C-alpha positions in Angstrom: 0.0 0.0 0.0 1.1 3.5 -0.8 0.9 4.8 2.8 2.5 1.8 4.5 6.0 3.2 5.0 4.6 6.4 6.6 2.2 4.5 8.9 4.9 2.0 9.8 7.4 4.6 10.8 4.9 6.5 12.9 3.5 3.5 14.7 7.0 2.1 15.3 8.3 5.3 16.8 5.2 5.7 19.0 5.6 2.1 20.2 9.2 2.7 21.2 8.5 5.8 23.2 5.5 4.2 24.9 7.7 1.2 25.9 10.3 3.6 27.3 7.8 5.5 29.3 6.3 2.2 30.6 9.8 1.0 31.6 10.1 4.2 33.7 7.2 3.3 35.9 9.5 1.4 38.3 11.6 4.4 39.1 8.5 6.7 39.0 6.7 4.8 41.7 9.0 6.1 44.4 8.5 9.8 43.3 4.8 10.4 42.8 5.1 14.2 42.9 7.2 14.4 39.7 6.5 11.1 37.9 2.9 11.5 36.8 0.7 10.6 33.8 -1.2 13.3 32.0 -3.6 13.8 29.1 -3.7 17.1 27.3 -5.3 19.2 24.6 -3.8 22.2 23.0 -4.4 24.4 19.9 -1.9 26.4 17.9 -0.6 27.3 14.4 -0.6 23.6 13.4 -4.1 22.8 14.5 -5.5 20.9 17.4 -3.4 18.5 19.5 -4.6 15.6 21.7 -2.1 13.5 23.6 -0.7 11.5 26.5 2.4 12.5 28.6 4.5 10.7 31.2 7.1 12.1 33.7 9.7 9.3 34.3 11.7 11.3 36.9 12.6 14.8 37.9 14.3 15.6 34.6 12.8 13.4 31.9 9.5 12.7 30.4 7.8 12.1 27.0 4.7 12.8 25.0 2.8 11.1 22.2 0.2 13.3 20.5 -2.2 13.4 17.6 -2.4 16.6 15.5 -5.4 17.6 13.4 -3.4 19.4 10.7 -4.4 22.6 9.0 -5.4 24.1 5.7 -4.4 27.6 4.6 -5.5 29.5 1.4 -4.1 32.6 -0.1 -5.8 33.9 -3.3 -2.9 36.0 -4.4 0.5 34.3 -3.6 3.5 35.7 -5.5 6.3 33.2 -6.2 9.2 34.3 -8.3 7.1 37.2 -9.7 4.1 35.1 -10.7 0.7 35.1 -9.0 -1.1 32.0 -7.9 -4.0 30.8 -5.9 -2.1 29.1 -3.1 -3.5 26.2 -1.0 -1.4 24.8 1.8 -2.3 21.5 3.6 -0.8 19.5 6.4 -2.5 16.2 7.1 -3.4 14.5 10.3 -0.2 13.7 12.1 1.5 12.0 15.0 4.2 13.5 17.2 6.6 11.5 19.4 8.6 13.8 21.8 11.1 13.5 24.6 11.1 16.2 27.3 14.0 17.4 29.4 13.4 19.5 32.5 16.7 21.3 33.3 15.4 23.2 36.4 13.7 21.1 39.0 10.0 22.0 39.6 10.1 25.0 37.3 7.9 23.6 34.6 10.3 24.7 31.9 11.3 22.0 29.4 13.3 21.4 26.2 11.7 19.0 23.8 12.9 17.1 20.8 11.6 14.3 18.6 9.8 13.4 15.4 6.6 14.5 13.8 4.8 12.5 11.2 2.5 14.2 8.8 2.1 15.0 5.1 2.8 18.6 4.0 2.2 20.1 0.6 0.9 23.1 -1.2 -1.0 23.4 -4.5 -0.9 26.2 -7.0 -3.3 27.5 -9.7 -2.2 30.3 -12.0 -4.4 33.4 -11.9 -2.5 36.1 -13.8 -3.0 37.7 -17.2 0.7 37.1 -18.0 3.6 35.1 -16.6 7.4 35.1 -16.7 9.1 31.8 -16.8 12.9 31.5 -17.0 13.1 35.1 -18.1 10.6 34.7 -20.9 7.1 36.3 -21.0 3.9 34.4 -21.8 0.3 35.5 -21.9 -2.4 33.6 -20.0 -3.7 32.4 -23.4 -0.2 31.1 -24.3 0.0 29.1 -21.0 -3.5 27.9 -20.7 -4.4 26.2 -17.4 -1.5 26.4 -15.0 -1.2 24.2 -12.0 1.6 23.3 -9.6 2.4 21.3 -6.5 5.2 21.0 -3.9 5.4 18.1 -1.4 7.6 17.9 1.7 9.0 14.9 3.6 6.4 13.3 5.9 8.9 12.7 8.7 10.1 16.0 10.4 12.6 16.5 13.3 11.2 18.8 15.9 13.1 21.0 18.5 11.5 23.4 20.9 10.9 24.6 24.4 7.8 24.6 26.6 6.4 25.4 30.0 3.7 23.9 32.2 2.2 25.2 35.4 2.2 23.3 38.7 4.7 20.7 37.5 4.8 18.9 40.8 1.1 18.7 41.4 -1.7 16.5 40.2 -4.8 18.1 38.6 -5.2 20.7 35.9 -2.3 22.5 34.3 -1.7 25.2 31.7 0.8 24.0 29.0 2.5 25.7 26.1 5.1 24.9 23.4 7.2 27.0 21.0 9.5 25.3 18.5 10.2 24.4 14.9 9.8 21.4 12.7 12.1 20.8 9.8 10.2 19.3 6.8 13.1 19.3 4.3 13.3 20.5 0.7 10.2 19.9 -1.3 9.8 18.1 -4.6 7.8 20.1 -7.1 6.0 20.2 -10.4 4.6 23.0 -12.6 2.2 22.1 -15.5 0.6 24.0 -18.3 -2.3 22.7 -20.5 -0.6 24.2 -23.5 2.9 22.9 -22.8 2.5 19.8 -24.9 2.4 21.9 -28.1 5.0 24.4 -27.1 8.6 23.1 -26.6 9.9 26.5 -25.4 7.2 26.7 -22.7 7.9 23.2 -21.6 11.6 24.0 -21.1 10.9 27.2 -19.3 8.3 25.5 -17.0 10.9 22.8 -16.1 13.3 25.6 -15.1 10.6 27.6 -13.3 9.5 24.7 -11.1 12.8 24.7 -9.4 11.7 28.0 -7.7 8.9 26.1 -6.1 11.3 24.0 -4.1 11.7 25.4 -0.7 13.5 24.3 2.4 10.7 23.7 4.9 11.0 24.9 8.5 7.7 25.7 10.3 7.2 27.5 13.5 5.1 25.6 16.0 3.2 27.5 18.7 0.5 25.9 20.9 -1.2 26.6 24.2 -3.6 24.4 26.1 -4.5 22.4 29.2 -3.6 19.1 30.7 -4.8 16.9 33.5 -2.1 15.1 35.5 -2.8 12.1 37.7 
């Protein structure tokens, strides 16, 4: 199946972290104030997050969360001087994070791990004229213009966060600020008239390289958790 490698990577990583957290229960039992389970919900730039967290000891913990993904549309996006209808999508994803708490009982943490989700943007030309590879074309010359860029589905994540009442059970406020690195995109740019215009085909092949971008996305979220 087409999605099997993506699903397998995500499930395998989640299973490894869950096993590590479960293995920490023995050491956690002697320190109930800082070794607690939690469930949480947060919302941010990347959408809605729902997850489970575990404090193994005073300094280490981990989280597994599901993310809803987002859609973003811009009716007038300019890329390399050409105007497009821009549609960005990130699919439902899974994050597997390790949390390090450098200051005891402060609630401050440094987080790192992997996020699994599909990221892409789609383009539709909406200009009266275009410039590809330094050559000008009218909209009639180009015909229907469409494009797409896809990023890697496995993204390393690095960030910081804070949670209130880190040593107490019950409700907490939680927040995260970080970045995920989704790599350089693959891209395509197609014209309905390119099959009959060799010069246009060549210029489009050059122009699509400008759609390839190194992906680094800021991740900001705030929410609540319940620790028990």
